[in-house]
C-alpha positions, 0 to 999 in steps of 0.5 A: 865108468869102467875101462879096459886097458890097453896098457899096464896099470903101472904105465896108467899110474906114471902117467898119473903122476906126470899129469899130476905134476904139471896140472894139480891133480890132487890124489890120495890113495885111490881118489882124485880131485880135479877142476871141482870133480872129484872120484875114486879108481880101482883096478882089477886085472885089465880094467880101471873102474872110475866113480865120480862122487862129485862134479860142478853142477855146470859139468855135464856127465857127457863132458866129464866122461870124454875128458877121462876118455881122452885121458887113456886114448 
């Protein structure tokens, strides 16, 4: 998934830190894990690319994509 950022990379990472403190997201380098969803991400200029590498079988791809979109709105 690719997202055109409407903010700076630093603000995205700061939001990430706040969520991590409040919701138990595990970040290591450029990878993450929350509620059984694992993936990686990287920034290139103002585009964020997210790759999901593992998900619970009950979670649909569309549901995961919608949750990620909500984070950036």
